[in-house]
MOPAC internal coordinates of N, CA, C and O (Angstrom, degrees):
PM7 1SCF
backbone

  N    0.0000 0     0.00 0     0.00 0    0    0    0
  C    1.4694 1     0.00 0     0.00 0    1    0    0
  C    1.5030 1   110.33 1     0.00 0    2    1    0
  O    1.2310 1   121.77 1   -44.70 1    3    2    1
  N    1.2830 1   114.21 1   135.30 1    3    2    1
  C    1.4693 1   118.12 1  -174.16 1    5    3    2
  C    1.5149 1   111.71 1   -92.33 1    6    5    3
  O    1.2310 1   121.06 1   -12.09 1    7    6    5
  N    1.2997 1   115.58 1   167.91 1    7    6    5
  C    1.4744 1   121.19 1   175.17 1    9    7    6
  C    1.5301 1   109.26 1   -57.97 1   10    9    7
  O    1.2310 1   120.07 1   141.49 1   11   10    9
  N    1.3189 1   117.47 1   -38.51 1   11   10    9
  C    1.4666 1   121.20 1  -179.58 1   13   11   10
  C    1.5272 1   110.67 1   -63.31 1   14   13   11
  O    1.2310 1   120.03 1   141.84 1   15   14   13
  N    1.3017 1   117.55 1   -38.16 1   15   14   13
  C    1.4782 1   121.26 1   177.99 1   17   15   14
  C    1.5284 1   111.20 1   -66.97 1   18   17   15
  O    1.2310 1   120.94 1   135.87 1   19   18   17
  N    1.3104 1   115.80 1   -44.13 1   19   18   17
  C    1.4778 1   121.16 1   177.62 1   21   19   18
  C    1.5320 1   109.84 1   -62.64 1   22   21   19
  O    1.2310 1   119.95 1   135.68 1   23   22   21
  N    1.3241 1   117.70 1   -44.32 1   23   22   21
  C    1.4168 1   122.48 1   179.58 1   25   23   22
  C    1.5207 1   112.07 1   -61.83 1   26   25   23
  O    1.2310 1   120.97 1   143.93 1   27   26   25
  N    1.3356 1   115.75 1   -36.07 1   27   26   25
  C    1.4773 1   122.03 1   179.13 1   29   27   26
  C    1.5458 1   109.27 1   -61.82 1   30   29   27
  O    1.2310 1   120.00 1   138.31 1   31   30   29
  N    1.3107 1   117.61 1   -41.69 1   31   30   29
  C    1.4974 1   121.02 1   179.45 1   33   31   30
  C    1.5444 1   107.36 1   -64.28 1   34   33   31
  O    1.2310 1   119.72 1   136.75 1   35   34   33
  N    1.2823 1   118.15 1   -43.25 1   35   34   33
  C    1.4963 1   123.06 1  -179.67 1   37   35   34
  C    1.5165 1   108.76 1   -63.36 1   38   37   35
  O    1.2310 1   120.27 1   134.15 1   39   38   37
  N    1.3780 1   117.10 1   -45.85 1   39   38   37
  C    1.4447 1   120.19 1  -175.48 1   41   39   38
  C    1.5157 1   114.33 1   -72.12 1   42   41   39
  O    1.2310 1   120.01 1   151.86 1   43   42   41
  N    1.3334 1   117.59 1   -28.14 1   43   42   41
  C    1.4634 1   119.30 1  -173.95 1   45   43   42
  C    1.5128 1   112.79 1   -93.72 1   46   45   43
  O    1.2310 1   118.57 1   179.02 1   47   46   45
  N    1.3301 1   120.33 1    -0.98 1   47   46   45
  C    1.4312 1   122.43 1  -178.95 1   49   47   46
  C    1.5206 1   111.33 1  -127.04 1   50   49   47
  O    1.2310 1   121.22 1   -45.01 1   51   50   49
  N    1.3363 1   115.27 1   134.99 1   51   50   49
  C    1.4857 1   119.49 1  -179.75 1   53   51   50
  C    1.4986 1   110.18 1   -59.00 1   54   53   51
  O    1.2310 1   120.30 1   141.33 1   55   54   53
  N    1.3334 1   117.03 1   -38.67 1   55   54   53
  C    1.4895 1   124.44 1   178.12 1   57   55   54
  C    1.5098 1   107.25 1  -135.77 1   58   57   55
  O    1.2310 1   121.07 1   -56.09 1   59   58   57
  N    1.3165 1   115.56 1   123.91 1   59   58   57
  C    1.4847 1   121.03 1   174.86 1   61   59   58
  C    1.5195 1   108.89 1  -120.40 1   62   61   59
  O    1.2310 1   121.31 1   -52.32 1   63   62   61
  N    1.3541 1   115.11 1   127.68 1   63   62   61
  C    1.4390 1   120.70 1   179.13 1   65   63   62
  C    1.5380 1   106.82 1  -118.91 1   66   65   63
  O    1.2310 1   120.64 1   -67.93 1   67   66   65
  N    1.2917 1   116.39 1   112.07 1   67   66   65
  C    1.4533 1   122.05 1   176.62 1   69   67   66
  C    1.5589 1   104.30 1   -91.92 1   70   69   67
  O    1.2310 1   121.37 1   -59.24 1   71   70   69
  N    1.3201 1   114.99 1   120.76 1   71   70   69
  C    1.4269 1   121.36 1  -165.73 1   73   71   70
  C    1.5521 1   111.48 1  -138.97 1   74   73   71
  O    1.2310 1   120.31 1    -8.39 1   75   74   73
  N    1.3296 1   117.02 1   171.61 1   75   74   73
  C    1.4229 1   122.37 1   164.73 1   77   75   74
  C    1.5157 1   109.03 1  -125.58 1   78   77   75
  O    1.2310 1   121.22 1   -42.51 1   79   78   77
  N    1.3316 1   115.27 1   137.49 1   79   78   77
  C    1.4374 1   120.59 1  -168.86 1   81   79   78
  C    1.5416 1   114.29 1   -58.63 1   82   81   79
  O    1.2310 1   120.05 1   152.99 1   83   82   81
  N    1.3320 1   117.51 1   -27.01 1   83   82   81
  C    1.4580 1   121.63 1  -175.38 1   85   83   82
  C    1.5521 1   113.59 1   -97.31 1   86   85   83
  O    1.2310 1   120.90 1   178.45 1   87   86   85
  N    1.3090 1   115.88 1    -1.55 1   87   86   85
  C    1.4521 1   121.43 1  -171.36 1   89   87   86
  C    1.5412 1   113.56 1   -82.08 1   90   89   87
  O    1.2310 1   119.65 1   -61.62 1   91   90   89
  N    1.3496 1   118.28 1   118.38 1   91   90   89
  C    1.4552 1   119.83 1  -178.27 1   93   91   90
  C    1.5194 1   114.51 1   -65.44 1   94   93   91
  O    1.2310 1   119.71 1   150.63 1   95   94   93
  N    1.3480 1   118.15 1   -29.37 1   95   94   93
  C    1.4785 1   120.17 1   176.71 1   97   95   94
  C    1.4934 1   110.92 1   -71.83 1   98   97   95
  O    1.2310 1   120.09 1   144.85 1   99   98   97
  N    1.3476 1   117.43 1   -35.15 1   99   98   97
  C    1.4432 1   121.99 1   175.80 1  101   99   98
  C    1.5323 1   110.81 1   -63.59 1  102  101   99
  O    1.2310 1   121.31 1   136.86 1  103  102  101
  N    1.3235 1   115.11 1   -43.14 1  103  102  101
  C    1.4440 1   121.70 1   177.54 1  105  103  102
  C    1.5127 1   110.92 1   -59.75 1  106  105  103
  O    1.2310 1   120.60 1   135.62 1  107  106  105
  N    1.3052 1   116.47 1   -44.38 1  107  106  105
  C    1.4603 1   120.80 1   179.33 1  109  107  106
  C    1.5577 1   111.89 1   -61.10 1  110  109  107
  O    1.2310 1   120.79 1   140.15 1  111  110  109
  N    1.3055 1   116.09 1   -39.85 1  111  110  109
  C    1.4548 1   120.54 1   177.92 1  113  111  110
  C    1.5138 1   111.44 1   -66.34 1  114  113  111
  O    1.2310 1   120.60 1   135.25 1  115  114  113
  N    1.3299 1   116.46 1   -44.75 1  115  114  113
  C    1.4849 1   120.85 1   179.52 1  117  115  114
  C    1.5226 1   109.35 1   -66.67 1  118  117  115
  O    1.2310 1   120.08 1   142.58 1  119  118  117
  N    1.3305 1   117.46 1   -37.42 1  119  118  117
  C    1.4823 1   120.31 1   177.85 1  121  119  118
  C    1.5376 1   109.61 1   -62.23 1  122  121  119
  O    1.2310 1   119.18 1   136.73 1  123  122  121
  N    1.3165 1   119.17 1   -43.27 1  123  122  121
  C    1.4506 1   122.32 1   177.19 1  125  123  122
  C    1.4980 1   111.19 1   -60.39 1  126  125  123
  O    1.2310 1   120.26 1   131.55 1  127  126  125
  N    1.3058 1   117.12 1   -48.45 1  127  126  125
  C    1.4946 1   121.35 1   179.27 1  129  127  126
  C    1.5054 1   110.11 1   -61.68 1  130  129  127
  O    1.2310 1   119.84 1   138.67 1  131  130  129
  N    1.3447 1   117.92 1   -41.33 1  131  130  129
  C    1.4626 1   122.62 1   178.62 1  133  131  130
  C    1.5503 1   111.19 1   -62.78 1  134  133  131
  O    1.2310 1   121.34 1   141.02 1  135  134  133
  N    1.3354 1   115.04 1   -38.98 1  135  134  133
  C    1.4744 1   119.53 1  -177.43 1  137  135  134
  C    1.5326 1   110.27 1   -65.47 1  138  137  135
  O    1.2310 1   120.20 1   157.04 1  139  138  137
  N    1.3149 1   117.22 1   -22.96 1  139  138  137
  C    1.4528 1   122.51 1   179.93 1  141  139  138
  C    1.5602 1   110.70 1   -97.01 1  142  141  139
  O    1.2310 1   121.11 1  -176.99 1  143  142  141
  N    1.3330 1   115.49 1     3.01 1  143  142  141
  C    1.4780 1   121.21 1  -175.38 1  145  143  142
  C    1.5258 1   112.78 1    57.50 1  146  145  143
  O    1.2310 1   119.81 1  -146.75 1  147  146  145
  N    1.2755 1   117.96 1    33.25 1  147  146  145
  C    1.4806 1   122.76 1   179.40 1  149  147  146
  C    1.5266 1   110.43 1   -73.42 1  150  149  147
  O    1.2310 1   121.64 1   -37.43 1  151  150  149
  N    1.3259 1   114.48 1   142.57 1  151  150  149
  C    1.4634 1   119.27 1   170.83 1  153  151  150
  C    1.5145 1   107.16 1   -90.64 1  154  153  151
  O    1.2310 1   121.19 1   -54.09 1  155  154  153
  N    1.3287 1   115.33 1   125.91 1  155  154  153
  C    1.4452 1   119.06 1   179.00 1  157  155  154
  C    1.5285 1   111.25 1  -149.90 1  158  157  155
  O    1.2310 1   121.42 1   -20.30 1  159  158  157
  N    1.3215 1   114.89 1   159.70 1  159  158  157
  C    1.4157 1   122.14 1   178.56 1  161  159  158
  C    1.5107 1   109.54 1  -104.84 1  162  161  159
  O    1.2310 1   119.72 1   -48.54 1  163  162  161
  N    1.3114 1   118.15 1   131.46 1  163  162  161
  C    1.4525 1   121.89 1   179.08 1  165  163  162
  C    1.5051 1   108.94 1  -110.82 1  166  165  163
  O    1.2310 1   118.85 1   -46.05 1  167  166  165
  N    1.2903 1   119.80 1   133.95 1  167  166  165
  C    1.4275 1   125.07 1   168.82 1  169  167  166
  C    1.5138 1   108.21 1  -115.04 1  170  169  167
  O    1.2310 1   120.73 1   -69.53 1  171  170  169
  N    1.3284 1   116.21 1   110.47 1  171  170  169
  C    1.4725 1   121.45 1   178.99 1  173  171  170
  C    1.5163 1   109.17 1   -84.25 1  174  173  171
  O    1.2310 1   121.09 1   -80.02 1  175  174  173
  N    1.3168 1   115.52 1    99.98 1  175  174  173
  C    1.4806 1   120.54 1  -171.54 1  177  175  174
  C    1.5086 1   112.13 1   -61.00 1  178  177  175
  O    1.2310 1   119.77 1   147.82 1  179  178  177
  N    1.3449 1   118.05 1   -32.18 1  179  178  177
  C    1.4671 1   118.97 1   179.42 1  181  179  178
  C    1.5360 1   113.88 1   -73.12 1  182  181  179
  O    1.2310 1   120.52 1   166.13 1  183  182  181
  N    1.3325 1   116.60 1   -13.87 1  183  182  181
  C    1.4516 1   119.89 1  -179.10 1  185  183  182
  C    1.5325 1   111.89 1  -105.84 1  186  185  183
  O    1.2310 1   120.30 1   175.29 1  187  186  185
  N    1.3345 1   117.04 1    -4.71 1  187  186  185
  C    1.4596 1   121.21 1   178.44 1  189  187  186
  C    1.4996 1   110.82 1   -89.38 1  190  189  187
  O    1.2310 1   121.06 1   -39.64 1  191  190  189
  N    1.3023 1   115.59 1   140.36 1  191  190  189
  C    1.4801 1   119.97 1   176.88 1  193  191  190
  C    1.5251 1   111.67 1   -56.76 1  194  193  191
  O    1.2310 1   121.03 1   138.79 1  195  194  193
  N    1.3429 1   115.64 1   -41.21 1  195  194  193
  C    1.4419 1   120.77 1  -177.68 1  197  195  194
  C    1.5288 1   112.16 1  -101.39 1  198  197  195
  O    1.2310 1   119.60 1  -156.53 1  199  198  197
  N    1.3521 1   118.38 1    23.47 1  199  198  197
  C    1.4165 1   121.93 1  -172.64 1  201  199  198
  C    1.5486 1   114.55 1   -57.97 1  202  201  199
  O    1.2310 1   120.27 1   141.62 1  203  202  201
  N    1.3064 1   117.10 1   -38.38 1  203  202  201
  C    1.4418 1   118.97 1  -179.71 1  205  203  202
  C    1.5233 1   111.87 1   -68.22 1  206  205  203
  O    1.2310 1   120.97 1   139.12 1  207  206  205
  N    1.3466 1   115.75 1   -40.88 1  207  206  205
  C    1.4709 1   120.13 1   176.83 1  209  207  206
  C    1.5296 1   110.94 1   -66.66 1  210  209  207
  O    1.2310 1   120.41 1   144.67 1  211  210  209
  N    1.3135 1   116.82 1   -35.33 1  211  210  209
  C    1.4399 1   120.77 1   177.01 1  213  211  210
  C    1.5242 1   111.46 1   -65.75 1  214  213  211
  O    1.2310 1   121.26 1   141.45 1  215  214  213
  N    1.3360 1   115.19 1   -38.55 1  215  214  213
  C    1.4413 1   118.84 1   176.58 1  217  215  214
  C    1.5197 1   112.27 1   -64.50 1  218  217  215
  O    1.2310 1   121.22 1   141.37 1  219  218  217
  N    1.3386 1   115.27 1   -38.63 1  219  218  217
  C    1.4919 1   119.43 1   175.34 1  221  219  218
  C    1.5168 1   110.33 1   -62.68 1  222  221  219
  O    1.2310 1   120.11 1   138.77 1  223  222  221
  N    1.3366 1   117.39 1   -41.23 1  223  222  221
  C    1.4849 1   120.45 1   179.90 1  225  223  222
  C    1.5229 1   110.59 1   -64.84 1  226  225  223
  O    1.2310 1   120.48 1   138.90 1  227  226  225
  N    1.3262 1   116.70 1   -41.10 1  227  226  225
  C    1.4531 1   119.63 1   178.69 1  229  227  226
  C    1.4946 1   112.64 1   -61.90 1  230  229  227
  O    1.2310 1   120.92 1   145.17 1  231  230  229
  N    1.3471 1   115.85 1   -34.83 1  231  230  229
  C    1.4663 1   119.78 1   176.52 1  233  231  230
  C    1.5061 1   110.87 1   -63.97 1  234  233  231
  O    1.2310 1   120.77 1   139.42 1  235  234  233
  N    1.3537 1   116.13 1   -40.58 1  235  234  233
  C    1.4719 1   119.81 1   176.05 1  237  235  234
  C    1.4977 1   113.20 1   -62.61 1  238  237  235
  O    1.2310 1   120.93 1   141.66 1  239  238  237
  N    1.3386 1   115.83 1   -38.34 1  239  238  237
  C    1.4530 1   121.47 1  -176.23 1  241  239  238
  C    1.5488 1   110.42 1   -73.15 1  242  241  239
  O    1.2310 1   120.38 1   132.89 1  243  242  241
  N    1.3200 1   116.89 1   -47.11 1  243  242  241
  C    1.4664 1   119.75 1  -168.93 1  245  243  242
  C    1.5668 1   114.69 1  -113.84 1  246  245  243
  O    1.2310 1   121.84 1   164.69 1  247  246  245
  N    1.3472 1   114.08 1   -15.31 1  247  246  245
  C    1.4366 1   117.28 1  -172.71 1  249  247  246
  C    1.5160 1   114.29 1    81.62 1  250  249  247
  O    1.2310 1   121.72 1  -178.10 1  251  250  249
  N    1.3233 1   114.31 1     1.90 1  251  250  249
  C    1.4842 1   118.43 1   178.74 1  253  251  250
  C    1.5233 1   109.89 1  -112.71 1  254  253  251
  O    1.2310 1   120.72 1   -51.58 1  255  254  253
  N    1.3108 1   116.24 1   128.42 1  255  254  253
  C    1.4490 1   121.77 1   178.77 1  257  255  254
  C    1.5399 1   112.38 1   -99.71 1  258  257  255
  O    1.2310 1   120.76 1   154.61 1  259  258  257
  N    1.3247 1   116.15 1   -25.39 1  259  258  257
  C    1.4435 1   120.79 1  -173.82 1  261  259  258
  C    1.5416 1   111.97 1   -75.11 1  262  261  259
  O    1.2310 1   120.80 1   -18.79 1  263  262  261
  N    1.3414 1   116.08 1   161.21 1  263  262  261
  C    1.4188 1   121.67 1   175.83 1  265  263  262
  C    1.5401 1   108.55 1  -115.73 1  266  265  263
  O    1.2310 1   120.39 1   -26.32 1  267  266  265
  N    1.3299 1   116.86 1   153.68 1  267  266  265
  C    1.4430 1   125.86 1    -2.07 1  269  267  266
  C    1.5296 1   111.71 1   -70.56 1  270  269  267
  O    1.2310 1   122.51 1   -27.58 1  271  270  269
  N    1.3081 1   112.80 1   152.42 1  271  270  269
  C    1.4529 1   121.09 1   176.87 1  273  271  270
  C    1.5207 1   104.68 1  -122.14 1  274  273  271
  O    1.2310 1   120.92 1   -71.54 1  275  274  273
  N    1.3492 1   115.85 1   108.46 1  275  274  273
  C    1.4699 1   120.69 1  -163.95 1  277  275  274
  C    1.5496 1   109.86 1  -114.26 1  278  277  275
  O    1.2310 1   122.00 1   -43.02 1  279  278  277
  N    1.3180 1   113.78 1   136.98 1  279  278  277
  C    1.4681 1   123.26 1   176.62 1  281  279  278
  C    1.5187 1   108.50 1  -125.44 1  282  281  279
  O    1.2310 1   120.93 1   -46.95 1  283  282  281
  N    1.3276 1   115.84 1   133.05 1  283  282  281
  C    1.4646 1   121.66 1   172.87 1  285  283  282
  C    1.4879 1   107.50 1  -126.24 1  286  285  283
  O    1.2310 1   120.75 1   -54.60 1  287  286  285
  N    1.3682 1   116.18 1   125.40 1  287  286  285
  C    1.4562 1   120.47 1   179.23 1  289  287  286
  C    1.5427 1   112.32 1    56.26 1  290  289  287
  O    1.2310 1   121.25 1  -142.47 1  291  290  289
  N    1.3259 1   115.20 1    37.53 1  291  290  289
  C    1.4983 1   123.33 1   179.29 1  293  291  290
  C    1.5059 1   112.92 1    72.66 1  294  293  291
  O    1.2310 1   119.21 1  -174.61 1  295  294  293
  N    1.3325 1   119.12 1     5.39 1  295  294  293
  C    1.4458 1   121.98 1   179.24 1  297  295  294
  C    1.5183 1   108.50 1  -103.75 1  298  297  295
  O    1.2310 1   121.27 1   -41.66 1  299  298  297
  N    1.3249 1   115.17 1   138.34 1  299  298  297
  C    1.4449 1   121.97 1   178.45 1  301  299  298
  C    1.5270 1   108.07 1   -74.14 1  302  301  299
  O    1.2310 1   120.89 1   -59.07 1  303  302  301
  N    1.3489 1   115.90 1   120.93 1  303  302  301
  C    1.4633 1   121.03 1   178.22 1  305  303  302
  C    1.5025 1   110.24 1   -91.49 1  306  305  303
  O    1.2310 1   120.84 1   142.39 1  307  306  305
  N    1.3238 1   116.00 1   -37.61 1  307  306  305
  C    1.4810 1   121.49 1  -178.52 1  309  307  306
  C    1.5277 1   109.18 1   120.43 1  310  309  307
  O    1.2310 1   121.34 1    38.21 1  311  310  309
  N    1.3212 1   115.03 1  -141.79 1  311  310  309
  C    1.4510 1   122.38 1  -177.93 1  313  311  310
  C    1.5208 1   112.23 1  -105.97 1  314  313  311
  O    1.2310 1   121.30 1    14.92 1  315  314  313
  N    1.3306 1   115.11 1  -165.08 1  315  314  313
  C    1.4281 1   119.68 1  -177.56 1  317  315  314
  C    1.5359 1   115.28 1   -59.40 1  318  317  315
  O    1.2310 1   120.90 1   135.87 1  319  318  317
  N    1.3592 1   115.88 1   -44.13 1  319  318  317
  C    1.4872 1   117.30 1  -179.77 1  321  319  318
  C    1.5497 1   111.93 1   -64.17 1  322  321  319
  O    1.2310 1   121.24 1   146.40 1  323  322  321
  N    1.3490 1   115.23 1   -33.60 1  323  322  321
  C    1.4765 1   120.43 1   176.30 1  325  323  322
  C    1.5342 1   110.05 1   -66.31 1  326  325  323
  O    1.2310 1   120.33 1   136.45 1  327  326  325
  N    1.3193 1   116.97 1   -43.55 1  327  326  325
  C    1.4624 1   121.33 1  -178.94 1  329  327  326
  C    1.5360 1   109.09 1   -66.17 1  330  329  327
  O    1.2310 1   120.25 1   133.47 1  331  330  329
  N    1.3410 1   117.13 1   -46.53 1  331  330  329
  C    1.4794 1   120.34 1  -179.46 1  333  331  330
  C    1.5385 1   110.28 1   -61.51 1  334  333  331
  O    1.2310 1   120.53 1   143.25 1  335  334  333
  N    1.3289 1   116.59 1   -36.75 1  335  334  333
  C    1.4811 1   120.33 1  -178.63 1  337  335  334
  C    1.5259 1   111.55 1   -67.05 1  338  337  335
  O    1.2310 1   120.28 1   158.64 1  339  338  337
  N    1.3127 1   117.07 1   -21.36 1  339  338  337
  C    1.4707 1   121.93 1  -178.98 1  341  339  338
  C    1.5142 1   112.34 1  -102.45 1  342  341  339
  O    1.2310 1   121.11 1  -162.20 1  343  342  341
  N    1.3481 1   115.48 1    17.80 1  343  342  341
  C    1.4735 1   120.04 1  -176.52 1  345  343  342
  C    1.5379 1   112.74 1   -51.08 1  346  345  343
  O    1.2310 1   120.55 1   137.81 1  347  346  345
  N    1.3157 1   116.55 1   -42.19 1  347  346  345
  C    1.4852 1   119.80 1  -175.38 1  349  347  346
  C    1.5469 1   111.41 1   -66.22 1  350  349  347
  O    1.2310 1   120.48 1   143.52 1  351  350  349
  N    1.3084 1   116.69 1   -36.48 1  351  350  349
  C    1.5024 1   118.49 1  -179.03 1  353  351  350
  C    1.5032 1   112.95 1   -92.96 1  354  353  351
  O    1.2310 1   120.01 1   175.86 1  355  354  353
  N    1.3502 1   117.59 1    -4.14 1  355  354  353
  C    1.4308 1   121.79 1  -174.40 1  357  355  354
  C    1.5495 1   112.96 1   -59.43 1  358  357  355
  O    1.2310 1   119.46 1   133.04 1  359  358  357
  N    1.3417 1   118.64 1   -46.96 1  359  358  357
  C    1.4838 1   116.80 1   179.28 1  361  359  358
  C    1.5305 1   112.57 1   -55.48 1  362  361  359
  O    1.2310 1   120.19 1   140.12 1  363  362  361
  N    1.3174 1   117.25 1   -39.88 1  363  362  361
  C    1.4638 1   119.52 1   178.29 1  365  363  362
  C    1.5025 1   112.53 1   -67.14 1  366  365  363
  O    1.2310 1   119.78 1   138.89 1  367  366  365
  N    1.3555 1   118.02 1   -41.11 1  367  366  365
  C    1.4631 1   120.60 1   177.95 1  369  367  366
  C    1.5118 1   111.67 1   -64.20 1  370  369  367
  O    1.2310 1   120.74 1   139.87 1  371  370  369
  N    1.3549 1   116.19 1   -40.13 1  371  370  369
  C    1.4561 1   120.87 1  -178.89 1  373  371  370
  C    1.4874 1   109.90 1   -67.46 1  374  373  371
  O    1.2310 1   120.19 1   138.81 1  375  374  373
  N    1.3300 1   117.23 1   -41.19 1  375  374  373
  C    1.4774 1   122.59 1  -179.19 1  377  375  374
  C    1.5080 1   110.06 1   -63.17 1  378  377  375
  O    1.2310 1   121.14 1   134.22 1  379  378  377
  N    1.3339 1   115.42 1   -45.78 1  379  378  377
  C    1.4571 1   120.91 1   178.18 1  381  379  378
  C    1.5259 1   111.57 1   -60.90 1  382  381  379
  O    1.2310 1   119.79 1   146.59 1  383  382  381
  N    1.3061 1   118.00 1   -33.41 1  383  382  381
  C    1.4414 1   121.86 1  -179.18 1  385  383  382
  C    1.5508 1   112.62 1   -81.45 1  386  385  383
  O    1.2310 1   121.96 1   171.44 1  387  386  385
  N    1.3642 1   113.85 1    -8.56 1  387  386  385
  C    1.4567 1   117.93 1  -176.47 1  389  387  386
  C    1.5066 1   115.11 1    79.96 1  390  389  387
  O    1.2310 1   120.91 1  -157.73 1  391  390  389
  N    1.3160 1   115.87 1    22.27 1  391  390  389
  C    1.4780 1   121.70 1  -175.26 1  393  391  390
  C    1.5306 1   111.60 1  -101.30 1  394  393  391
  O    1.2310 1   119.17 1  -176.95 1  395  394  393
  N    1.3438 1   119.18 1     3.05 1  395  394  393
  C    1.4530 1   121.35 1   176.46 1  397  395  394
  C    1.4923 1   109.70 1  -118.14 1  398  397  395
  O    1.2310 1   120.10 1   180.00 1  399  398  397

């Protein structure tokens, strides 16, 4: 999967969460988004045929290789700790992105 394909997922979704199905930090991020009733797209990298290549592409885009790798309104938010740290402003960010 190319950088262009990864960027397309980011560009076409108000919220994109690149995750791994077994990752507890990914689960915590998705739980937070679910608690706010946010609409988001999840790409489970460990279940995707091209997941490893997609993870490489995400590193090129954001400099972050770890998951979760979260984008809201095409902006890189970071990982779970970054998302949790923005809990107070999250409803406004999600609303602005059209994800609420």
